[in-house]
C-alpha positions as CSV (number, residue, x, y, z in Angstrom):
1,M,-28.1,-115.0,-92.2
2,S,-26.5,-112.7,-94.7
3,A,-23.3,-113.5,-96.5
4,E,-21.5,-110.7,-94.6
5,Q,-22.7,-112.0,-91.3
6,G,-21.7,-115.5,-92.3
7,H,-18.2,-114.3,-93.2
8,D,-17.9,-112.5,-89.8
9,S,-18.9,-115.7,-88.0
10,Q,-16.2,-117.7,-89.8
11,V,-13.6,-115.1,-88.8
12,V,-14.6,-115.3,-85.1
13,L,-14.7,-119.1,-85.1
14,A,-11.4,-119.6,-86.9
15,E,-8.8,-121.7,-85.1
16,P,-5.8,-119.7,-83.6
17,I,-2.5,-119.9,-85.5
18,P,-0.5,-122.7,-84.0
19,D,2.7,-121.8,-82.1
20,P,5.6,-122.2,-84.6
21,G,8.0,-122.8,-81.8
22,I,11.7,-121.8,-81.8
23,E,13.7,-122.3,-84.9
24,P,16.4,-124.9,-84.8
25,H,19.7,-123.5,-83.5
26,E,22.5,-123.1,-86.0
27,L,26.0,-123.3,-84.7
28,R,28.4,-120.4,-85.5
29,I,31.9,-120.9,-86.7
30,T,33.1,-119.8,-83.3
31,D,31.1,-122.6,-81.7
32,I,32.8,-125.2,-83.9
33,D,36.3,-123.8,-84.4
34,P,38.3,-122.9,-81.2
35,Q,40.8,-121.0,-83.3
36,A,38.0,-118.8,-84.7
37,A,36.8,-118.2,-81.2
38,D,40.3,-117.2,-80.1
39,R,40.6,-114.8,-83.0
40,V,37.3,-113.1,-82.0
41,E,38.5,-112.9,-78.4
42,R,41.7,-111.1,-79.6
43,Q,39.6,-108.8,-81.7
44,V,37.4,-107.8,-78.8
45,S,40.3,-107.4,-76.5
46,T,42.1,-105.2,-79.0
47,M,39.0,-103.0,-79.3
48,F,38.8,-102.7,-75.5
49,G,42.6,-102.0,-75.3
50,L,42.5,-99.3,-78.0
51,A,39.5,-97.7,-76.1
52,G,41.6,-97.5,-73.0
53,L,44.6,-95.9,-74.9
54,L,42.2,-93.4,-76.5
55,A,40.9,-92.5,-73.0
56,L,44.5,-91.9,-71.9
57,G,45.1,-90.0,-75.0
58,S,42.2,-87.6,-74.3
59,C,43.8,-86.8,-70.9
60,V,47.2,-86.1,-72.5
61,A,45.5,-83.9,-75.2
62,Y,43.6,-82.0,-72.6
63,F,46.9,-80.8,-71.0
64,A,49.2,-80.8,-74.0
65,I,47.1,-78.9,-76.6
66,P,46.8,-75.2,-75.9
67,R,43.3,-74.0,-75.1
68,D,43.5,-71.4,-77.9
69,A,44.8,-73.7,-80.6
70,T,42.7,-74.0,-83.7
71,V,42.4,-76.6,-86.4
72,V,41.4,-75.8,-90.0
73,I,39.9,-78.5,-92.3
74,G,38.9,-76.9,-95.6
75,P,36.2,-74.3,-94.9
76,L,35.7,-75.5,-91.4
77,S,37.7,-74.5,-88.3
78,G,37.4,-75.1,-84.6
79,N,39.1,-75.4,-81.3
80,A,41.9,-78.1,-81.5
81,N,41.6,-79.1,-77.8
82,N,37.8,-79.7,-78.0
83,L,38.1,-81.5,-81.3
84,T,40.8,-83.9,-80.0
85,L,38.8,-84.6,-76.9
86,G,35.6,-85.3,-78.9
87,V,37.4,-87.6,-81.3
88,T,39.3,-89.6,-78.7
89,L,36.4,-90.0,-76.3
90,G,34.0,-90.7,-79.1
91,L,36.2,-93.4,-80.6
92,A,36.8,-94.9,-77.1
93,L,33.1,-95.3,-76.5
94,F,32.5,-96.6,-80.0
95,L,35.2,-99.3,-79.6
96,I,33.8,-100.4,-76.3
97,G,30.3,-100.7,-77.8
98,A,31.6,-102.4,-80.9
99,G,33.7,-104.8,-78.8
100,A,30.7,-105.7,-76.6
101,I,28.5,-106.4,-79.7
102,Q,31.2,-108.6,-81.3
103,W,31.6,-110.4,-78.0
104,A,27.8,-111.0,-77.7
105,K,27.3,-112.1,-81.3
106,K,30.3,-114.3,-81.7
107,L,31.2,-115.7,-78.3
108,M,28.3,-115.6,-75.9
109,V,25.8,-118.4,-76.0
110,D,23.0,-117.6,-78.4
111,N,20.5,-120.4,-77.8
112,E,16.9,-119.0,-77.8
113,I,14.6,-120.0,-75.0
114,A,10.9,-119.6,-74.4
115,E,9.2,-119.1,-71.0
116,D,5.6,-118.9,-70.1
117,R,4.4,-115.7,-68.7
118,H,3.9,-115.9,-64.9
119,D,2.7,-113.6,-62.1
120,A,4.8,-110.7,-61.1
121,H,5.2,-112.1,-57.6
122,S,8.1,-114.5,-57.3
123,T,8.0,-117.5,-55.1
124,P,11.2,-118.5,-53.1
125,Q,11.7,-121.3,-55.7
126,Q,11.5,-118.8,-58.5
127,K,13.9,-116.4,-56.8
128,T,16.4,-119.3,-56.5
129,E,15.9,-120.2,-60.2
130,I,16.5,-116.5,-61.1
131,I,19.8,-116.5,-59.2
132,D,20.8,-119.8,-60.8
133,A,19.9,-118.4,-64.2
134,F,21.9,-115.3,-63.6
135,S,24.9,-117.3,-62.5
136,E,24.5,-119.5,-65.6
137,G,24.3,-116.4,-67.8
138,V,27.6,-115.1,-66.3
139,A,29.2,-118.5,-67.0
140,E,27.8,-118.7,-70.6
141,S,29.0,-115.1,-71.4
142,G,32.6,-116.3,-70.9
143,F,33.3,-113.3,-68.7
144,T,35.0,-115.4,-66.1
145,R,36.5,-117.9,-68.5
146,R,37.9,-115.5,-71.1
147,K,40.5,-113.6,-69.1
148,M,41.8,-111.5,-71.9
149,I,38.4,-110.0,-72.6
150,R,37.6,-109.5,-68.9
151,R,40.9,-107.8,-68.2
152,S,40.9,-105.5,-71.2
153,L,37.2,-104.5,-70.6
154,I,37.9,-103.7,-66.9
155,A,41.0,-101.7,-67.9
156,A,39.1,-99.8,-70.6
157,M,36.2,-98.9,-68.4
158,G,38.6,-97.8,-65.6
159,L,40.6,-95.7,-68.0
160,L,37.5,-94.2,-69.5
161,G,36.7,-92.6,-66.1
162,L,40.0,-90.6,-66.1
163,P,38.8,-88.1,-68.7
164,A,35.7,-87.4,-66.6
165,I,37.9,-86.6,-63.6
166,V,40.2,-84.5,-65.7
167,L,37.4,-82.5,-67.3
168,L,36.1,-81.5,-63.8
169,R,38.9,-78.9,-63.9
170,D,36.8,-77.0,-66.4
171,L,34.0,-76.5,-63.9
172,G,36.2,-73.9,-62.3
173,P,38.2,-73.7,-59.0
174,L,36.8,-75.1,-55.8
175,P,34.9,-72.5,-53.8
176,G,37.4,-73.0,-50.9
177,R,36.7,-70.1,-48.4
178,V,35.5,-67.5,-50.9
179,L,32.0,-67.7,-49.5
180,Y,33.2,-66.9,-46.0
181,N,33.6,-63.2,-47.0
182,T,31.3,-60.8,-48.7
183,I,31.6,-57.0,-49.3
184,W,29.4,-56.4,-46.3
185,A,31.3,-54.6,-43.5
186,K,30.7,-52.4,-40.6
187,G,28.9,-49.1,-41.6
188,I,27.9,-50.3,-45.1
189,R,24.4,-49.0,-45.9
190,V,21.5,-51.3,-46.9
191,V,20.1,-50.2,-50.3
192,N,17.2,-51.3,-52.3
193,D,18.6,-53.6,-55.0
194,V,16.5,-52.0,-57.8
195,T,16.5,-48.2,-57.0
196,L,19.8,-48.4,-55.0
197,R,18.2,-45.9,-52.5
198,P,19.3,-46.3,-48.9
199,I,16.6,-47.7,-46.6
200,K,15.3,-46.1,-43.4
201,P,13.4,-48.1,-40.8
202,S,10.4,-45.8,-41.5
203,D,10.4,-47.0,-45.1
204,L,9.3,-50.5,-44.1
205,V,5.9,-51.5,-42.8
206,V,5.1,-54.6,-40.8
207,G,4.8,-57.6,-43.2
208,Q,6.9,-56.1,-45.9
209,L,10.0,-57.8,-47.5
210,V,12.5,-55.9,-49.6
211,N,15.3,-57.3,-51.7
212,A,18.4,-55.3,-50.9
213,A,22.2,-55.0,-51.4
214,P,25.2,-53.3,-49.9
215,A,25.8,-49.7,-50.9
216,N,29.4,-50.4,-51.9
217,L,28.3,-52.8,-54.7
218,E,27.4,-50.1,-57.3
219,P,30.9,-48.7,-57.7
220,M,32.3,-52.1,-58.5
221,L,30.3,-52.2,-61.8
222,Q,32.5,-49.4,-63.1
223,E,35.7,-51.5,-62.4
224,S,34.8,-55.0,-63.4
225,H,31.5,-56.6,-64.5
226,T,32.7,-60.0,-63.5
227,E,33.7,-58.9,-60.0
228,Y,30.5,-57.0,-59.7
229,Q,28.4,-60.1,-60.5
230,N,30.4,-62.3,-58.1
231,A,30.1,-59.8,-55.3
232,K,26.4,-59.3,-55.9
233,A,25.7,-63.0,-55.9
234,K,27.2,-63.4,-52.4
235,A,26.0,-60.1,-50.9
236,A,22.3,-60.2,-51.9
237,V,20.0,-60.0,-48.8
238,I,16.3,-59.7,-47.9
239,V,15.1,-57.2,-45.3
240,V,11.8,-57.9,-43.6
241,R,9.8,-56.2,-40.9
242,I,7.9,-58.3,-38.3
243,E,6.0,-57.3,-35.2
244,P,8.7,-57.4,-32.5
245,D,6.5,-59.5,-30.1
246,K,6.4,-62.3,-32.8
247,I,10.1,-62.6,-33.1
248,R,12.0,-65.4,-31.3
249,T,15.5,-64.0,-31.2
250,P,18.4,-66.5,-31.0
251,A,20.8,-66.1,-28.2
252,G,23.5,-63.6,-28.9
253,R,21.5,-61.7,-31.5
254,E,19.4,-59.5,-29.2
255,N,20.7,-56.3,-30.9
256,W,20.8,-57.5,-34.5
257,G,17.4,-56.1,-35.5
258,I,15.9,-52.6,-35.4
259,D,12.3,-52.4,-34.2
260,G,11.4,-55.8,-35.8
261,I,13.5,-55.2,-38.9
262,L,15.7,-58.2,-39.7
263,C,18.1,-58.9,-42.5
264,Y,19.1,-62.3,-43.9
265,S,21.1,-63.7,-46.8
266,K,19.0,-64.1,-49.9
267,I,20.9,-67.2,-50.9
268,C,19.4,-70.6,-50.0
269,T,21.7,-72.8,-47.9
270,H,20.7,-75.9,-49.9
271,V,22.2,-75.3,-53.4
272,G,22.4,-71.5,-53.6
273,C,19.1,-70.5,-55.2
274,P,17.9,-66.9,-54.6
275,I,14.8,-66.7,-52.4
276,S,12.2,-64.1,-51.6
277,L,8.8,-65.9,-51.7
278,Y,7.4,-64.5,-48.4
279,E,4.3,-65.4,-46.5
280,Q,3.4,-62.5,-44.1
281,T,1.2,-64.4,-41.7
282,T,3.6,-67.2,-40.9
283,H,6.8,-65.2,-41.5
284,H,8.0,-68.1,-43.7
285,V,10.2,-67.6,-46.8
286,L,10.3,-70.3,-49.5
287,C,13.0,-71.3,-51.9
288,P,11.4,-71.9,-55.3
289,C,14.0,-74.5,-56.4
290,H,13.5,-77.3,-53.9
291,Q,10.9,-75.9,-51.4
292,S,13.3,-75.3,-48.5
293,T,11.3,-73.1,-46.1
294,F,12.8,-70.8,-43.4
295,D,11.1,-69.1,-40.5
296,L,12.4,-65.5,-40.5
297,A,10.8,-64.8,-37.1
298,D,12.9,-67.6,-35.5
299,G,16.4,-67.0,-36.7
300,A,15.5,-68.2,-40.3
301,K,15.8,-71.8,-39.1
302,V,14.8,-74.5,-41.6
303,I,11.3,-75.8,-41.0
304,F,10.9,-77.8,-44.2
305,G,12.9,-79.0,-47.2
306,P,16.5,-80.2,-47.9
307,A,18.4,-77.1,-46.6
308,A,20.8,-78.1,-43.8
309,R,21.1,-74.8,-41.9
310,P,19.4,-71.5,-41.3
311,L,19.9,-68.5,-43.6
312,P,22.8,-66.4,-42.3
313,Q,21.7,-63.2,-40.6
314,L,23.3,-59.8,-41.1
315,P,23.4,-57.7,-37.9
316,L,21.8,-54.2,-38.4
317,A,22.2,-50.8,-36.9
318,V,21.2,-47.2,-37.8
319,D,23.7,-44.6,-38.8
320,S,23.8,-40.9,-37.8
321,E,21.5,-40.0,-40.7
322,G,18.9,-42.7,-39.8
323,Y,19.7,-45.2,-42.5
324,L,20.0,-49.0,-42.0
325,V,23.7,-50.1,-42.0
326,A,25.5,-53.3,-41.2
327,Q,27.1,-53.7,-37.8
328,S,29.6,-56.1,-39.5
329,G,29.8,-58.6,-42.2
330,F,28.1,-62.0,-42.0
331,T,29.5,-64.1,-39.2
332,E,29.1,-67.3,-41.2
333,P,29.5,-68.3,-44.8
334,V,26.6,-67.5,-47.2
335,G,25.3,-69.8,-49.9
336,A,25.0,-73.5,-50.3
337,S,26.5,-75.8,-47.7
338,F,29.5,-77.0,-49.5
339,W,31.5,-79.9,-48.1
340,E,34.7,-77.7,-47.9
341,R,33.2,-76.1,-44.8
342,G,33.5,-79.2,-42.7
């Protein structure tokens, strides 16, 4: 046997390193001196209390500081409202974290324990032991015994939720009933949303789907770009032509189509994504966001996915020049099914 092989054999046959065990536990000053423990408790409670005050301060600053106010620090400048919110909320979170660390390091029981690894499946006895261990941990943390810390932490965490509620205001106004009305109205022509050309029934073949818009949308662009975008987002539609004998017309909509031509809102009723992924054979249209699927040959009812209601249908007619027009606006709100609709 060579020297190298002999060396390898010695490595393989070497005894494992003995378990050093857990180092002896050293008492902290807060374990020995009750006054030191009380001082730490006051420190932690003070941190939690300041965090709560900072959270309240952020709410006050949100309303008190003008939105266009600026602050200049040397060569740097920024929005005073945003800066104040960032500083107050950042310090509040820091103090809660620092207080939790101080509490854990100085007051909670810090005895180390060792436990043999066991199977993932727990026996009834083990479940009971886990519950007992959890209860013991709660007791050892001092959460129930140290009322000052418990109350200040609960108050700080509760107050920290207030800025989140206040900041919801920046998401914009609630939709209310704005989705109940679009710029579609009686006699408004249906135009291709790219070329803006009015559409005649003869322009569509069976199996075709066209993205469309109302003809009165384009003039709005000259007045207000914002209003134009808002109106376009609500009024976008898809026009599809299906063989008439394949259509299952819902009651009351017998005259809403023209020779198999139907028009539906392009906005998914789940969360408002635009849809136009069309499958000619099945007449299904798919939302790319969350896979809600609608059957356009059956009133655009939902056949798959999280959407809660069919796509709203726009009733169609033909004007004196042979172009597709709306008989009226949508008879139900378009877009996502917000809770405000009841």
